[in-house]
C-alpha positions in Angstrom: 13.3 13.8 23.3 12.8 16.3 26.2 9.8 15.5 28.5 7.7 17.8 30.5 7.4 17.9 34.4 4.1 16.0 34.4 5.5 13.3 32.3 8.7 12.9 34.3 6.5 12.6 37.5 4.4 9.9 35.9 7.4 8.0 34.6 9.0 8.0 38.1 6.0 5.9 39.3 6.9 3.1 36.7 9.6 0.6 37.6 11.5 0.4 34.3 13.3 -2.8 35.5 10.1 -4.7 36.1 7.8 -6.7 33.9 4.2 -6.2 35.0 1.2 -8.4 34.9 -1.4 -7.1 32.4 -3.8 -6.3 35.3 -1.3 -4.3 37.2 -0.1 -2.5 34.1 -3.6 -1.5 33.1 -4.2 -0.1 36.6 -0.8 1.7 36.6 -1.4 3.2 33.2 -4.7 4.7 34.5 -3.0 6.0 37.7 -0.1 7.8 35.9 -2.3 9.3 33.1 -2.1 13.1 33.4 -3.6 14.8 30.3 -6.8 16.8 30.7 -8.6 14.7 28.0 -9.7 11.1 28.0 -6.4 9.4 26.8 -6.5 6.3 24.7 -4.8 3.2 26.2 -2.4 1.9 23.6 -0.8 -1.5 23.2 2.8 -1.7 21.7 4.2 -5.1 20.7 7.7 -5.2 19.1 8.0 -8.4 17.0 11.0 -10.0 15.4 10.2 -9.9 11.7 12.2 -10.1 8.5 11.6 -7.4 5.8 9.5 -9.8 3.9 7.3 -10.6 6.8 4.3 -8.8 8.2 1.6 -9.4 10.8 -1.9 -8.1 9.8 -5.4 -9.1 10.7 -8.5 -8.0 12.7 -9.7 -8.9 16.1 -13.0 -8.2 17.9 -12.4 -6.5 21.3 -14.9 -7.5 24.0 -15.2 -4.0 25.5 -16.2 -1.2 23.2 -14.6 2.2 23.8 -14.6 4.2 20.6 -17.3 6.2 19.0 -19.5 4.3 16.6 -17.7 3.9 13.2 -19.0 5.5 10.0 -19.1 2.6 7.7 -19.1 3.0 3.9 -20.1 -0.1 1.8 -19.5 -0.4 -1.9 -22.2 -2.9 -3.1 -25.0 -3.3 -5.7 -28.5 -4.7 -5.7 -29.4 -7.2 -2.8 -26.1 -6.6 -1.2 -26.6 -2.9 -1.1 -29.9 -3.4 0.6 -28.4 -5.8 3.1 -25.8 -3.1 3.9 -28.5 -0.6 4.5 -30.5 -3.1 6.7 -27.4 -3.7 8.7 -26.9 -0.2 9.5 -24.2 1.1 7.1 -23.7 4.8 7.2 -23.2 5.1 3.4 -24.0 2.6 0.6 -23.4 2.9 -3.1 -21.4 1.8 -6.1 -20.2 4.0 -9.0 -21.7 7.1 -7.3 -19.6 6.6 -4.1 -16.5 5.7 -6.0 -16.7 9.0 -7.9 -17.4 10.9 -4.6 -14.3 9.4 -3.0 -12.3 10.1 -6.2 -13.3 13.8 -5.8 -11.9 14.0 -2.3 -14.8 13.1 0.0 -13.5 11.0 2.9 -16.3 11.3 5.6 -16.0 7.7 6.8 -14.0 5.6 9.1 -14.0 2.2 7.4 -14.8 0.9 4.0 -16.3 -2.5 3.1 -16.9 -4.0 -0.4 -18.4 -7.0 -2.0 -15.8 -8.9 -4.2 -17.5 -7.9 -7.4 -17.0 -4.2 -6.7 -13.2 -4.5 -6.2 -12.3 -4.1 -9.9 -13.7 -0.6 -9.7 -12.9 0.2 -6.0 -9.3 -0.9 -6.7 -8.9 2.3 -8.8 -9.2 4.2 -5.6 -5.9 2.5 -4.3 -3.8 5.7 -4.3 -6.5 7.4 -2.2 -7.8 4.7 0.2 -4.5 2.8 0.5 -2.7 5.9 1.7 -5.2 6.3 4.5 -5.3 2.5 5.3 -9.0 2.3 4.2 -8.7 0.1 1.2 -11.1 -2.9 1.6 -9.1 -6.1 2.0 -9.9 -9.8 2.4 -7.3 -10.1 5.1 -9.2 -7.7 7.3 -12.5 -9.1 6.4 -13.6 -6.0 4.6 -14.0 -7.6 1.2 -16.8 -10.1 1.7 -20.2 -11.3 0.7 -21.3 -11.5 4.3 -22.0 -7.8 4.6 -24.3 -8.3 7.5 -21.8 -10.3 9.5 -18.9 -7.8 8.7 -21.0 -4.9 9.8 -22.1 -6.5 13.0 -18.4 -7.2 14.0 -17.3 -3.7 13.1 -20.0 -2.2 15.2 -19.2 -4.6 18.1 -15.6 -3.4 18.1 -13.6 -5.3 15.3 -10.3 -3.5 15.1 -7.4 -3.9 12.5 -3.8 -4.4 13.6 -0.7 -4.4 11.4 3.0 -4.3 12.0 4.9 -1.2 10.9 8.2 -1.1 9.0 10.1 -1.6 12.3 8.1 -4.7 13.3 6.0 -3.0 15.9 2.2 -3.3 16.2 0.5 -0.3 17.7 -3.1 -0.7 18.7 -5.8 1.1 20.8 -7.2 -1.1 23.4 -9.2 1.2 25.6 -9.6 4.6 27.3 -8.2 5.8 30.7 -11.7 6.4 31.8 -12.5 2.7 31.5 -12.2 0.2 34.4 -8.6 -1.3 34.2 -10.1 -4.8 34.1 -11.9 -4.0 30.8 -8.8 -2.5 29.3 -6.8 -5.6 30.4 -9.4 -7.9 29.0 -9.3 -6.0 25.5 -5.5 -6.1 25.6 -5.4 -9.8 26.5 -7.6 -10.7 23.5 -5.5 -8.6 21.2 -2.1 -9.8 22.4 -3.2 -13.5 22.0 -4.5 -12.9 18.5 -1.3 -11.1 17.4 0.8 -13.9 18.9 -1.2 -16.4 16.9 -0.3 -14.6 13.7 3.4 -15.5 13.9 4.7 -16.2 10.4 5.4 -19.9 9.9 9.0 -19.1 8.8 9.7 -16.8 11.7 12.7 -17.9 13.7 13.9 -17.2 17.3 11.9 -15.2 19.8 8.9 -13.8 17.9 8.1 -11.2 20.6 10.8 -8.7 21.7 8.7 -6.6 24.1 5.1 -5.8 25.0 4.1 -2.5 26.6 0.9 -0.6 27.6 0.7 3.2 27.8 -1.8 6.0 27.6 -1.6 8.6 24.7 0.7 11.0 26.6 2.0 8.7 29.4 5.0 6.5 29.9 5.1 2.9 28.7 4.7 0.0 31.2 6.5 -3.2 30.2 4.4 -6.4 30.4 5.6 -9.9 31.0 5.0 -11.5 27.6 5.3 -15.1 28.9 1.9 -14.5 30.5 0.4 -15.0 27.0 2.6 -17.7 25.5 
């Protein structure tokens, strides 16, 4: 890939042979960011996983940085009212299922009560493709609607390894104080490390890096979190 002049100037400020502390990396990522918009700070963790293994869960980051999520809740009766009282953006059952089936996707996260999943499951081809299917592993299939919405509003974020064993996750914005970005990243890294499959062998973590949307990666010292 051919990089532009601004990227190359930013990359020149990063010592590729060095493993940075998280605090230093967060400060450096902010320093070398060059885009005209408020770039997202991203965490990239390369894990050693077999094809049959994956790492997926959610974590609540202590420092909020994204716009408030538009939360859709599939629920009936008392649970639908609980969702409304907890501040869900959209609440419904068969009506919302039909709306989504018709192509409406004006939401950021979907939550469902277990009794709704038989019907919601039929939206698999639509929601699954976009990573929006409610799932017990990500605490989005639950009877505790109030608790789930509270965590989502606080900043609960999903993480999952891709086909190459890499977890990519947003942990802040360049405009934030580096210390707050570092705190978010630390919480995320420790949680991801805790999800090591029981049958994983050898070094679980190959590399950890922090970068802005457009900027160069800054390698971290993974031993800091073990």
